[in-house]
Backbone atoms as SQL, in Angstrom:
CREATE TABLE atoms (id INTEGER PRIMARY KEY, chain TEXT, resi INTEGER, resn TEXT, atom TEXT, x REAL, y REAL, z REAL);
INSERT INTO atoms VALUES
  (1, 'A', 1, 'UNK', 'N', 23.143, 33.063, -21.862),
  (2, 'A', 1, 'UNK', 'CA', 22.083, 32.583, -22.077),
  (3, 'A', 1, 'UNK', 'C', 21.935, 31.405, -21.228),
  (4, 'A', 2, 'UNK', 'N', 22.777, 30.408, -22.075),
  (5, 'A', 2, 'UNK', 'CA', 22.291, 28.821, -22.175),
  (6, 'A', 2, 'UNK', 'C', 22.885, 28.866, -20.461),
  (7, 'A', 3, 'UNK', 'N', 23.611, 29.480, -19.501),
  (8, 'A', 3, 'UNK', 'CA', 24.182, 29.022, -18.454),
  (9, 'A', 3, 'UNK', 'C', 22.594, 29.165, -17.516),
  (10, 'A', 4, 'UNK', 'N', 21.893, 30.366, -17.701),
  (11, 'A', 4, 'UNK', 'CA', 20.887, 30.426, -16.583),
  (12, 'A', 4, 'UNK', 'C', 19.643, 29.326, -16.663),
  (13, 'A', 5, 'UNK', 'N', 19.492, 28.544, -18.034),
  (14, 'A', 5, 'UNK', 'CA', 18.322, 27.726, -18.114),
  (15, 'A', 5, 'UNK', 'C', 18.264, 26.810, -16.883),
  (16, 'A', 6, 'UNK', 'N', 19.089, 26.080, -16.883),
  (17, 'A', 6, 'UNK', 'CA', 19.573, 25.162, -15.604),
  (18, 'A', 6, 'UNK', 'C', 19.226, 25.986, -14.125),
  (19, 'A', 7, 'UNK', 'N', 19.621, 26.947, -14.058),
  (20, 'A', 7, 'UNK', 'CA', 19.271, 27.641, -12.513),
  (21, 'A', 7, 'UNK', 'C', 17.782, 27.865, -12.585),
  (22, 'A', 8, 'UNK', 'N', 17.461, 28.661, -13.482),
  (23, 'A', 8, 'UNK', 'CA', 15.990, 28.693, -13.884),
  (24, 'A', 8, 'UNK', 'C', 14.893, 27.268, -13.514),
  (25, 'A', 9, 'UNK', 'N', 15.460, 26.302, -14.432),
  (26, 'A', 9, 'UNK', 'CA', 14.633, 25.045, -14.525),
  (27, 'A', 9, 'UNK', 'C', 14.525, 24.397, -12.865),
  (28, 'A', 10, 'UNK', 'N', 15.646, 24.640, -12.399),
  (29, 'A', 10, 'UNK', 'CA', 16.034, 23.684, -11.191),
  (30, 'A', 10, 'UNK', 'C', 15.085, 24.784, -10.018),
  (31, 'A', 11, 'UNK', 'N', 15.219, 25.820, -10.340),
  (32, 'A', 11, 'UNK', 'CA', 14.565, 26.792, -8.959),
  (33, 'A', 11, 'UNK', 'C', 13.252, 26.413, -9.449),
  (34, 'A', 12, 'UNK', 'N', 12.596, 26.361, -10.417),
  (35, 'A', 12, 'UNK', 'CA', 11.109, 25.993, -10.586),
  (36, 'A', 12, 'UNK', 'C', 10.816, 24.882, -10.130),
  (37, 'A', 13, 'UNK', 'N', 11.384, 23.759, -10.296),
  (38, 'A', 13, 'UNK', 'CA', 11.109, 22.362, -10.103),
  (39, 'A', 13, 'UNK', 'C', 11.372, 22.256, -8.859),
  (40, 'A', 14, 'UNK', 'N', 12.026, 23.183, -7.919),
  (41, 'A', 14, 'UNK', 'CA', 12.092, 23.076, -6.387),
  (42, 'A', 14, 'UNK', 'C', 10.925, 24.013, -5.810),
  (43, 'A', 15, 'UNK', 'N', 10.456, 24.641, -6.393),
  (44, 'A', 15, 'UNK', 'CA', 9.347, 25.715, -5.804),
  (45, 'A', 15, 'UNK', 'C', 8.120, 24.783, -6.213),
  (46, 'A', 16, 'UNK', 'N', 7.919, 24.111, -7.473),
  (47, 'A', 16, 'UNK', 'CA', 6.488, 23.251, -7.624),
  (48, 'A', 16, 'UNK', 'C', 6.636, 21.928, -6.717),
  (49, 'A', 17, 'UNK', 'N', 7.752, 21.312, -6.576),
  (50, 'A', 17, 'UNK', 'CA', 7.802, 20.198, -5.886),
  (51, 'A', 17, 'UNK', 'C', 7.532, 20.626, -4.095),
  (52, 'A', 18, 'UNK', 'N', 8.158, 21.445, -3.817),
  (53, 'A', 18, 'UNK', 'CA', 7.994, 22.133, -2.629),
  (54, 'A', 18, 'UNK', 'C', 6.562, 22.474, -2.572),
  (55, 'A', 19, 'UNK', 'N', 6.022, 22.667, -3.259),
  (56, 'A', 19, 'UNK', 'CA', 4.544, 23.430, -2.720),
  (57, 'A', 19, 'UNK', 'C', 3.699, 22.261, -2.865),
  (58, 'A', 20, 'UNK', 'N', 3.950, 21.352, -3.738),
  (59, 'A', 20, 'UNK', 'CA', 3.228, 19.733, -3.760),
  (60, 'A', 20, 'UNK', 'C', 3.403, 19.341, -2.759),
  (61, 'A', 21, 'UNK', 'N', 4.494, 19.436, -2.261),
  (62, 'A', 21, 'UNK', 'CA', 4.629, 18.289, -0.804),
  (63, 'A', 21, 'UNK', 'C', 4.480, 19.090, 0.470),
  (64, 'A', 22, 'UNK', 'N', 4.153, 20.240, 0.442),
  (65, 'A', 22, 'UNK', 'CA', 3.433, 20.956, 1.400),
  (66, 'A', 22, 'UNK', 'C', 2.066, 20.950, 1.839),
  (67, 'A', 23, 'UNK', 'N', 1.301, 20.669, 0.387),
  (68, 'A', 23, 'UNK', 'CA', -0.079, 20.762, 0.252),
  (69, 'A', 23, 'UNK', 'C', -0.440, 19.124, 0.519),
  (70, 'A', 24, 'UNK', 'N', 0.815, 18.305, 0.000),
  (71, 'A', 24, 'UNK', 'CA', 0.218, 16.981, 0.494),
  (72, 'A', 24, 'UNK', 'C', 0.246, 16.437, 2.034),
  (73, 'A', 25, 'UNK', 'N', 1.348, 16.957, 2.609),
  (74, 'A', 25, 'UNK', 'CA', 1.557, 16.924, 4.001),
  (75, 'A', 25, 'UNK', 'C', 0.518, 17.652, 4.923),
  (76, 'A', 26, 'UNK', 'N', -0.008, 18.726, 4.219),
  (77, 'A', 26, 'UNK', 'CA', -1.050, 19.164, 5.082),
  (78, 'A', 26, 'UNK', 'C', -2.294, 18.334, 4.793),
  (79, 'A', 27, 'UNK', 'N', -2.740, 17.866, 3.649),
  (80, 'A', 27, 'UNK', 'CA', -3.795, 17.081, 3.268),
  (81, 'A', 27, 'UNK', 'C', -3.872, 15.786, 4.245),
  (82, 'A', 28, 'UNK', 'N', -2.747, 15.279, 4.570),
  (83, 'A', 28, 'UNK', 'CA', -2.687, 14.114, 5.313),
  (84, 'A', 28, 'UNK', 'C', -2.687, 14.175, 6.551),
  (85, 'A', 29, 'UNK', 'N', -2.430, 15.370, 7.027),
  (86, 'A', 29, 'UNK', 'CA', -2.306, 15.893, 8.519),
  (87, 'A', 29, 'UNK', 'C', -3.924, 16.094, 8.804),
  (88, 'A', 30, 'UNK', 'N', -4.499, 16.559, 7.885),
  (89, 'A', 30, 'UNK', 'CA', -5.822, 17.014, 7.915),
  (90, 'A', 30, 'UNK', 'C', -6.850, 15.491, 7.795),
  (91, 'A', 31, 'UNK', 'N', -6.645, 14.605, 7.252),
  (92, 'A', 31, 'UNK', 'CA', -7.048, 13.591, 6.786),
  (93, 'A', 31, 'UNK', 'C', -6.985, 12.745, 8.367),
  (94, 'A', 32, 'UNK', 'N', -5.664, 12.827, 8.673),
  (95, 'A', 32, 'UNK', 'CA', -5.275, 12.092, 10.103),
  (96, 'A', 32, 'UNK', 'C', -6.321, 12.590, 11.390),
  (97, 'A', 33, 'UNK', 'N', -6.377, 13.868, 11.229),
  (98, 'A', 33, 'UNK', 'CA', -7.436, 14.736, 12.449),
  (99, 'A', 33, 'UNK', 'C', -8.697, 13.765, 12.121),
  (100, 'A', 34, 'UNK', 'N', -9.494, 13.537, 10.976),
  (101, 'A', 34, 'UNK', 'CA', -10.634, 13.157, 10.561),
  (102, 'A', 34, 'UNK', 'C', -10.729, 11.972, 11.169),
  (103, 'A', 35, 'UNK', 'N', -9.530, 11.007, 10.823),
  (104, 'A', 35, 'UNK', 'CA', -9.851, 9.645, 11.360),
  (105, 'A', 35, 'UNK', 'C', -10.052, 9.088, 12.745),
  (106, 'A', 36, 'UNK', 'N', -9.091, 10.482, 13.559),
  (107, 'A', 36, 'UNK', 'CA', -9.228, 9.875, 14.606),
  (108, 'A', 36, 'UNK', 'C', -10.460, 9.786, 15.142),
  (109, 'A', 37, 'UNK', 'N', -11.439, 10.372, 15.076),
  (110, 'A', 37, 'UNK', 'CA', -12.673, 10.347, 15.540),
  (111, 'A', 37, 'UNK', 'C', -13.579, 9.315, 14.998),
  (112, 'A', 38, 'UNK', 'N', -12.969, 8.329, 14.213),
  (113, 'A', 38, 'UNK', 'CA', -13.402, 7.165, 13.807),
  (114, 'A', 38, 'UNK', 'C', -13.512, 6.144, 15.109),
  (115, 'A', 39, 'UNK', 'N', -14.539, 5.221, 14.869),
  (116, 'A', 39, 'UNK', 'CA', -14.616, 4.596, 15.985),
  (117, 'A', 39, 'UNK', 'C', -13.827, 3.803, 16.414),
  (118, 'A', 40, 'UNK', 'N', -13.341, 2.828, 17.443),
  (119, 'A', 40, 'UNK', 'CA', -12.149, 1.925, 17.579),
  (120, 'A', 40, 'UNK', 'C', -12.585, 0.703, 16.951),
  (121, 'A', 41, 'UNK', 'N', -14.175, 0.347, 17.559),
  (122, 'A', 41, 'UNK', 'CA', -14.521, -1.014, 16.815),
  (123, 'A', 41, 'UNK', 'C', -14.861, -1.108, 15.263),
  (124, 'A', 42, 'UNK', 'N', -15.208, 0.016, 14.818),
  (125, 'A', 42, 'UNK', 'CA', -14.864, -0.033, 13.197),
  (126, 'A', 42, 'UNK', 'C', -13.643, -0.594, 12.674),
  (127, 'A', 43, 'UNK', 'N', -12.460, -0.046, 13.333),
  (128, 'A', 43, 'UNK', 'CA', -11.317, -0.215, 13.106),
  (129, 'A', 43, 'UNK', 'C', -10.688, -1.657, 13.199),
  (130, 'A', 44, 'UNK', 'N', -11.193, -2.137, 14.421),
  (131, 'A', 44, 'UNK', 'CA', -11.220, -3.647, 14.811),
  (132, 'A', 44, 'UNK', 'C', -11.934, -4.426, 13.996),
  (133, 'A', 45, 'UNK', 'N', -13.193, -3.646, 13.517),
  (134, 'A', 45, 'UNK', 'CA', -13.847, -5.362, 12.786),
  (135, 'A', 45, 'UNK', 'C', -12.936, -5.062, 11.228),
  (136, 'A', 46, 'UNK', 'N', -12.683, -3.835, 10.898),
  (137, 'A', 46, 'UNK', 'CA', -11.663, -3.782, 9.614),
  (138, 'A', 46, 'UNK', 'C', -10.600, -4.678, 9.460),
  (139, 'A', 47, 'UNK', 'N', -9.842, -4.505, 10.584),
  (140, 'A', 47, 'UNK', 'CA', -8.727, -5.526, 10.815),
  (141, 'A', 47, 'UNK', 'C', -8.966, -6.840, 10.957),
  (142, 'A', 48, 'UNK', 'N', -9.923, -7.194, 11.426),
  (143, 'A', 48, 'UNK', 'CA', -10.844, -8.581, 11.506),
  (144, 'A', 48, 'UNK', 'C', -10.582, -8.942, 10.128),
  (145, 'A', 49, 'UNK', 'N', -11.373, -8.209, 9.383),
  (146, 'A', 49, 'UNK', 'CA', -11.619, -8.847, 7.967),
  (147, 'A', 49, 'UNK', 'C', -10.474, -9.063, 6.867),
  (148, 'A', 50, 'UNK', 'N', -9.752, -7.960, 7.169),
  (149, 'A', 50, 'UNK', 'CA', -8.513, -8.384, 6.506),
  (150, 'A', 50, 'UNK', 'C', -7.609, -9.254, 6.843),
  (151, 'A', 51, 'UNK', 'N', -7.936, -9.796, 8.188),
  (152, 'A', 51, 'UNK', 'CA', -6.778, -10.928, 8.485),
  (153, 'A', 51, 'UNK', 'C', -7.424, -12.356, 8.060),
  (154, 'A', 52, 'UNK', 'N', -8.794, -12.280, 8.254),
  (155, 'A', 52, 'UNK', 'CA', -9.668, -13.213, 7.436),
  (156, 'A', 52, 'UNK', 'C', -9.730, -13.661, 5.927),
  (157, 'A', 53, 'UNK', 'N', -9.424, -12.758, 5.636),
  (158, 'A', 53, 'UNK', 'CA', -9.336, -12.597, 4.170),
  (159, 'A', 53, 'UNK', 'C', -7.903, -12.974, 3.658),
  (160, 'A', 54, 'UNK', 'N', -6.743, -12.494, 4.409),
  (161, 'A', 54, 'UNK', 'CA', -5.610, -12.870, 4.275),
  (162, 'A', 54, 'UNK', 'C', -5.357, -14.606, 4.305),
  (163, 'A', 55, 'UNK', 'N', -5.831, -15.263, 5.360),
  (164, 'A', 55, 'UNK', 'CA', -5.756, -16.366, 6.063),
  (165, 'A', 55, 'UNK', 'C', -6.616, -17.173, 4.953),
  (166, 'A', 56, 'UNK', 'N', -7.702, -17.033, 4.485),
  (167, 'A', 56, 'UNK', 'CA', -8.519, -17.845, 3.412),
  (168, 'A', 56, 'UNK', 'C', -7.247, -17.738, 2.070),
  (169, 'A', 57, 'UNK', 'N', -7.219, -16.668, 1.677),
  (170, 'A', 57, 'UNK', 'CA', -6.095, -16.789, 0.616),
  (171, 'A', 57, 'UNK', 'C', -5.171, -17.458, 0.749),
  (172, 'A', 58, 'UNK', 'N', -4.295, -17.517, 1.869),
  (173, 'A', 58, 'UNK', 'CA', -3.227, -18.507, 2.226),
  (174, 'A', 58, 'UNK', 'C', -3.584, -19.790, 1.862),
  (175, 'A', 59, 'UNK', 'N', -4.729, -20.350, 2.799),
  (176, 'A', 59, 'UNK', 'CA', -5.047, -21.587, 2.527),
  (177, 'A', 59, 'UNK', 'C', -5.424, -21.805, 1.315),
  (178, 'A', 60, 'UNK', 'N', -6.026, -20.942, 0.551),
  (179, 'A', 60, 'UNK', 'CA', -6.065, -21.603, -1.029),
  (180, 'A', 60, 'UNK', 'C', -4.971, -21.531, -2.008),
  (181, 'A', 61, 'UNK', 'N', -3.833, -20.894, -1.523),
  (182, 'A', 61, 'UNK', 'CA', -2.645, -20.778, -2.218),
  (183, 'A', 61, 'UNK', 'C', -2.214, -22.244, -2.121),
  (184, 'A', 62, 'UNK', 'N', -2.075, -22.441, -0.696),
  (185, 'A', 62, 'UNK', 'CA', -1.577, -23.771, -0.321),
  (186, 'A', 62, 'UNK', 'C', -2.231, -24.947, -0.996),
  (187, 'A', 63, 'UNK', 'N', -3.574, -25.005, -0.924),
  (188, 'A', 63, 'UNK', 'CA', -4.278, -26.176, -1.507),
  (189, 'A', 63, 'UNK', 'C', -4.185, -25.996, -3.257),
  (190, 'A', 64, 'UNK', 'N', -4.325, -24.794, -3.530),
  (191, 'A', 64, 'UNK', 'CA', -3.811, -24.836, -5.022),
  (192, 'A', 64, 'UNK', 'C', -2.203, -25.213, -5.323),
  (193, 'A', 65, 'UNK', 'N', -1.317, -24.984, -4.298),
  (194, 'A', 65, 'UNK', 'CA', 0.253, -25.461, -4.596),
  (195, 'A', 65, 'UNK', 'C', -0.026, -26.867, -4.584),
  (196, 'A', 66, 'UNK', 'N', -0.233, -27.814, -3.732),
  (197, 'A', 66, 'UNK', 'CA', -0.548, -29.142, -3.706),
  (198, 'A', 66, 'UNK', 'C', -1.476, -29.679, -4.833),
  (199, 'A', 67, 'UNK', 'N', -2.335, -29.093, -5.548),
  (200, 'A', 67, 'UNK', 'CA', -2.958, -29.548, -6.782),
  (201, 'A', 67, 'UNK', 'C', -2.275, -29.659, -7.776),
  (202, 'A', 68, 'UNK', 'N', -1.505, -28.277, -7.739),
  (203, 'A', 68, 'UNK', 'CA', -0.732, -28.118, -8.890),
  (204, 'A', 68, 'UNK', 'C', 0.363, -29.179, -8.943),
  (205, 'A', 69, 'UNK', 'N', 0.995, -29.538, -8.069),
  (206, 'A', 69, 'UNK', 'CA', 2.049, -30.311, -7.717),
  (207, 'A', 69, 'UNK', 'C', 1.763, -31.512, -7.928),
  (208, 'A', 70, 'UNK', 'N', 0.686, -32.025, -7.798),
  (209, 'A', 70, 'UNK', 'CA', -0.105, -33.583, -7.689),
  (210, 'A', 70, 'UNK', 'C', -0.392, -34.015, -9.474),
  (211, 'A', 71, 'UNK', 'N', -0.870, -32.663, -10.339),
  (212, 'A', 71, 'UNK', 'CA', -0.953, -32.458, -11.564),
  (213, 'A', 71, 'UNK', 'C', 0.018, -32.990, -12.406),
  (214, 'A', 72, 'UNK', 'N', 1.183, -31.883, -11.954),
  (215, 'A', 72, 'UNK', 'CA', 2.652, -32.109, -12.732),
  (216, 'A', 72, 'UNK', 'C', 3.182, -33.599, -12.525),
  (217, 'A', 73, 'UNK', 'N', 2.836, -33.959, -11.597),
  (218, 'A', 73, 'UNK', 'CA', 3.714, -35.469, -11.209),
  (219, 'A', 73, 'UNK', 'C', 4.429, -35.514, -9.545),
  (220, 'A', 74, 'UNK', 'N', 4.521, -34.167, -9.202),
  (221, 'A', 74, 'UNK', 'CA', 5.409, -34.341, -8.043),
  (222, 'A', 74, 'UNK', 'C', 5.006, -34.993, -6.901),
  (223, 'A', 75, 'UNK', 'N', 6.101, -35.237, -6.193),
  (224, 'A', 75, 'UNK', 'CA', 5.127, -36.336, -5.235),
  (225, 'A', 75, 'UNK', 'C', 5.277, -35.389, -3.860),
  (226, 'A', 76, 'UNK', 'N', 4.054, -34.740, -3.217),
  (227, 'A', 76, 'UNK', 'CA', 3.579, -33.758, -2.465),
  (228, 'A', 76, 'UNK', 'C', 2.619, -34.008, -1.576),
  (229, 'A', 77, 'UNK', 'N', 3.192, -35.160, -0.617),
  (230, 'A', 77, 'UNK', 'CA', 2.155, -35.267, 0.531),
  (231, 'A', 77, 'UNK', 'C', 2.053, -34.561, 1.364),
  (232, 'A', 78, 'UNK', 'N', 0.739, -34.418, 2.000),
  (233, 'A', 78, 'UNK', 'CA', 0.218, -33.253, 3.067),
  (234, 'A', 78, 'UNK', 'C', 1.038, -34.019, 4.453),
  (235, 'A', 79, 'UNK', 'N', 1.612, -32.960, 5.129),
  (236, 'A', 79, 'UNK', 'CA', 2.361, -33.385, 6.155),
  (237, 'A', 79, 'UNK', 'C', 1.275, -33.905, 7.368);
């Protein structure tokens, strides 16, 4: 009896994960078909916004690093 338990559990696990993967792939495929209908301009605006936020965050981190360095007494002049 104990020899069959791993076989049954592994088979059940493979079936459940296989079914879940099938539906996940199907859902993503269907979402991809919907998104193709989205306007290209909207995508470009979204990419621009993300890039602007990234650059502003990078500049903020740069200034914060120099401020923290000066506060701690490090010699970090601007180039």
